[in-house]
C-alpha positions in Angstrom: 18.6 -10.8 -49.0 19.9 -14.3 -47.9 22.7 -12.6 -46.0 20.2 -10.4 -44.2 18.0 -13.5 -43.3 21.1 -15.3 -42.1 21.9 -12.4 -39.8 18.5 -12.3 -38.3 18.2 -16.0 -37.7 21.7 -16.3 -36.3 22.1 -16.9 -32.5 22.4 -13.7 -30.6 23.7 -13.9 -27.0 22.0 -12.2 -24.2 23.7 -8.8 -23.6 21.8 -7.8 -20.4 23.1 -8.1 -16.8 23.4 -11.7 -15.6 21.8 -12.3 -12.3 21.5 -15.4 -10.0 18.7 -17.9 -10.1 17.1 -16.2 -7.2 15.9 -13.4 -9.6 13.8 -16.0 -11.4 11.4 -16.0 -8.5 10.9 -12.2 -9.0 10.2 -12.8 -12.7 7.7 -15.5 -12.0 5.9 -13.2 -9.4 5.8 -10.4 -11.9 4.4 -12.8 -14.6 1.7 -14.1 -12.0 0.6 -10.5 -11.3 0.3 -9.7 -15.1 -1.7 -12.8 -15.6 -4.2 -11.8 -12.9 -4.4 -8.3 -14.2 -5.7 -9.5 -17.5 -8.9 -11.0 -15.9 -11.8 -8.8 -15.2 -13.0 -11.0 -12.4 -10.0 -10.2 -10.3 -10.5 -6.4 -10.9 -14.1 -6.9 -9.6 -12.9 -8.5 -6.4 -10.3 -5.8 -6.0 -13.2 -3.3 -6.2 -14.8 -5.1 -3.3 -11.6 -4.7 -1.4 -11.6 -1.0 -2.1 -15.2 -0.7 -1.1 -14.3 -2.0 2.5 -11.2 0.3 2.5 -13.3 3.4 1.6 -15.9 2.5 4.2 -13.2 2.5 6.9 -11.5 5.6 5.4 -14.6 7.7 5.5 -15.7 6.2 8.8 -12.7 7.5 10.5 -13.5 10.9 9.1 -17.1 10.7 10.4 -15.8 9.9 13.8 -14.1 13.2 13.9 -16.9 15.1 12.1 -19.8 14.0 14.1 -18.9 15.7 17.4 -19.2 19.0 15.6 -23.0 17.9 14.9 -23.8 17.1 18.5 -25.4 20.4 19.0 -27.9 19.7 16.2 -28.7 16.3 17.7 -29.0 14.6 14.3 -26.8 14.0 11.2 -27.9 13.7 7.6 -27.0 10.4 5.9 -28.1 9.9 2.3 -30.7 12.7 2.7 -32.1 11.2 5.9 -31.8 12.7 9.4 -30.4 10.0 11.7 -30.0 10.5 15.5 -26.5 11.1 16.5 -26.6 8.5 19.3 -27.8 5.7 16.9 -25.1 6.6 14.3 -22.2 6.9 16.7 -23.2 3.6 18.3 -22.7 1.9 15.0 -19.3 3.5 14.3 -18.2 2.7 17.9 -18.7 -0.9 17.4 -16.2 -0.9 14.5 -13.7 1.2 16.6 -13.1 3.7 13.9 -10.9 5.8 16.1 -7.3 5.0 15.0 -6.7 2.4 17.7 -5.4 -1.2 17.4 -9.0 -2.4 17.0 -9.5 -0.2 14.0 -6.8 -2.0 12.0 -7.7 -5.4 13.4 -11.3 -5.0 12.4 -10.3 -3.7 9.0 -8.2 -6.7 8.1 -10.8 -9.0 9.4 -13.5 -7.6 7.1 -11.1 -7.5 4.2 -10.5 -11.2 4.7 -13.9 -12.1 3.1 -12.8 -10.6 -0.3 -9.2 -11.7 0.0 -10.2 -15.4 0.6 -12.4 -15.4 -2.6 -9.7 -13.6 -4.6 -7.0 -16.0 -3.6 -9.2 -19.1 -4.1 -9.8 -18.1 -7.7 -6.2 -17.0 -8.3 -4.6 -20.2 -7.0 -5.6 -22.5 -9.8 -4.6 -19.8 -12.4 -1.2 -19.1 -10.9 -0.2 -22.7 -9.8 -2.7 -25.3 -10.6 -2.4 -24.9 -14.3 1.4 -25.6 -14.2 0.6 -29.0 -12.8 -2.5 -29.6 -14.8 -1.0 -28.7 -18.3 2.4 -30.4 -17.4 4.3 -27.1 -17.7 6.2 -27.3 -14.4 9.0 -29.6 -15.8 9.8 -26.8 -18.3 10.2 -24.4 -15.5 12.5 -26.7 -13.7 14.5 -27.4 -16.8 15.9 -23.9 -16.5 18.8 -23.2 -14.2 16.6 -22.5 -11.2 15.8 -24.7 -8.2 12.5 -26.1 -7.1 12.2 -23.7 -4.2 12.8 -20.8 -6.6 9.6 -21.8 -8.3 7.7 -22.0 -5.0 9.1 -18.7 -3.8 8.1 -17.0 -7.1 4.5 -18.1 -6.8 4.4 -17.2 -3.1 5.7 -13.7 -3.9 2.9 -13.3 -6.4 0.3 -14.3 -3.9 2.0 -12.3 -1.2 1.9 -9.1 -3.3 -1.9 -9.6 -3.7 -2.4 -10.1 0.1 -0.4 -7.0 0.9 -2.1 -4.8 -1.7 -5.5 -5.8 -0.2 -4.6 -5.6 3.5 -1.3 -4.2 4.7 -1.1 -1.2 2.4 -4.7 -0.1 2.9 -4.2 -0.5 6.8 -1.1 1.6 6.7 -3.0 4.3 4.7 -5.6 4.2 7.5 -2.9 4.8 10.0 -1.7 7.7 8.2 -5.2 9.1 7.9 -5.8 8.6 11.6 -2.8 10.8 12.4 -4.0 13.6 10.1 -7.4 13.6 11.6 -6.5 13.3 15.3 -3.2 15.0 15.9 -0.3 14.3 13.7 2.2 16.0 16.0 1.7 13.3 18.6 -0.2 10.4 17.0 2.6 9.1 14.7 5.3 9.0 17.3 3.0 7.7 20.0 1.6 4.9 17.7 4.7 3.6 15.9 4.0 0.3 17.6 0.6 0.2 15.7 2.4 0.6 12.3 4.8 -2.2 13.4 1.9 -4.3 14.3 0.2 -3.7 11.0 3.3 -4.8 9.2 3.7 -7.8 11.4 0.1 -8.8 10.8 0.6 -8.4 7.1 3.8 -10.6 7.3 1.8 -13.3 9.0 -0.9 -13.2 6.4 1.6 -13.2 3.6 3.5 -16.2 4.7 0.4 -18.3 5.7 -1.9 -17.5 2.8 0.8 -17.7 0.1 1.9 -21.2 1.3 -1.7 -22.3 1.7 -2.7 -21.0 -1.8 0.2 -22.8 -3.5 -0.2 -26.1 -1.5 -3.9 -26.1 -2.2 -3.5 -25.3 -5.9 -0.9 -28.1 -6.2 -3.3 -30.5 -4.6 -6.7 -29.8 -6.3 -5.4 -27.8 -9.4 -8.8 -26.9 -10.7 -10.7 -23.7 -9.9 -14.0 -25.2 -8.6 -12.5 -27.8 -6.2 -10.1 -25.1 -4.9 -13.0 -22.7 -4.2 -14.8 -25.5 -2.4 -11.8 -26.4 -0.2 -11.2 -22.7 0.7 -14.9 -22.2 1.5 -14.7 -25.1 3.8 -11.6 -23.8 5.5 -12.7 -20.2 5.9 -16.5 -20.4 6.0 -17.7 -23.8 7.1 -15.1 -24.2 9.9 -15.9 -20.7 11.1 -19.6 -21.4 11.3 -18.8 -24.7 13.1 -16.5 -23.1 15.6 -19.0 -20.4 16.4 -21.9 -22.9 16.8 -19.7 -25.2 19.1 -18.4 -22.3 21.3 -21.2 -19.8 21.3 -24.1 -22.3 20.9 -23.0 -25.2 22.9 -20.9 -23.2 25.3 -17.9 -25.5 24.7 -14.2 -24.6 25.5 -13.0 -21.6 23.5 -10.1 -23.8 22.1 -12.7 -25.0 19.6 -12.3 -21.8 17.8 -8.7 -23.0 16.8 -10.3 -24.9 13.9 -11.1 -21.5 12.3 -7.9 -20.6 10.5 -8.9 -17.0 9.8 -9.8 -16.4 13.4 -6.3 -17.8 14.4 -4.7 -15.4 11.9 -6.9 -12.6 13.5 -5.6 -13.6 17.0 -2.0 -13.6 15.9 -2.6 -10.2 14.2 -4.2 -8.8 17.4 -1.1 -10.1 19.3 1.1 -8.1 16.9 -1.1 -5.0 17.4 -1.0 -5.4 21.2 -4.8 -5.8 21.7 -6.0 -6.8 25.1 -7.5 -10.4 24.7 -10.5 -9.4 27.0 -11.6 -6.8 24.4 -11.7 -9.2 21.4 -15.0 -10.1 19.7 -16.3 -12.7 19.7 -15.4 -13.7 23.2 -14.2 -16.0 24.7 -11.1 -16.7 22.6 -8.2 -19.1 22.9 -4.8 -17.9 24.0 -2.7 -16.0 21.5 0.1 -18.6 21.8 -2.4 -21.3 20.8 -3.4 -19.6 17.7 0.2 -18.9 16.8 1.0 -22.6 17.2 -1.8 -23.6 14.9 -0.7 -21.0 12.3 2.9 -22.3 12.5 1.6 -25.8 12.1 -0.3 -24.9 9.0 2.7 -23.2 7.4 5.0 -26.2 8.3 2.5 -28.7 6.9 2.2 -26.8 3.7 6.0 -26.5 3.4 6.4 -30.2 3.8 3.6 -31.0 1.3 5.1 -28.7 -1.3 8.6 -30.2 -0.7 7.3 -33.7 -1.5 5.1 -32.7 -4.5 7.7 -30.4 -6.2 10.6 -32.8 -5.7 8.5 -35.6 -7.3 8.3 -33.7 -10.6 10.7 -35.0 -13.3 12.9 -32.5 -14.9 13.1 -32.5 -18.7 16.7 -32.5 -19.8 
């Protein structure tokens, strides 16, 4: 018995494949996703994301189905006969026809759920590491400080892409099947590239912003308040100044989500004159603001993470 106990307690070397410290970022991202998956609140917010997706998914189908009902003059929605003209006017406003506006509008509306989701996730994924003084133990391992930041950004980026880029790509596939798959896919490869570009912009910007905000405020309630100020209060203020006071459209640059939407519209090749609300600042101005936000978050993270003492 003592010999068996000694064998069990004896040091056993790691026999798996050794990899570089960069793989530690992947491990931290995987752990972050598992941590979020354990909380019911995040599943509820993902249900809201899916609700918006299914609205657009079935909306595209209705755009194809309704013309077959034009002879009747009405369509039946939830047991109620609705005039075709009224129903199609509502769908036309959302541009559920497989064009660039379809995917731009979809990601715009998904933003409401994504912002809430990331605001709640930031303090759990990053803020607790600073609040409970666990970051020095991470950095005591053979990884660099930027490996830690990269791991957290990968976790946030995975959430962003699951909620925006992947559903938008599925809508692109559905549009081809509904319209004419023989010509739609080849003629609209630029739209798929635009969706991926829009998703990349959201991933980089929102992941850096989540990590930087969580490092700054650390707690859930303050982080939610900061994000509501960034994405709700500033949006209302920009709309009031531009639409209400008829000021220069450059005032909309204080609305970060609108700036991300403009950069995404640039990736999708949308004509600026067709954007809503209008007028809007130039695409390059919005891109400059987004780049400035990313650069500011990167510099802030560099200063805060380097200030952490490593436990030897």
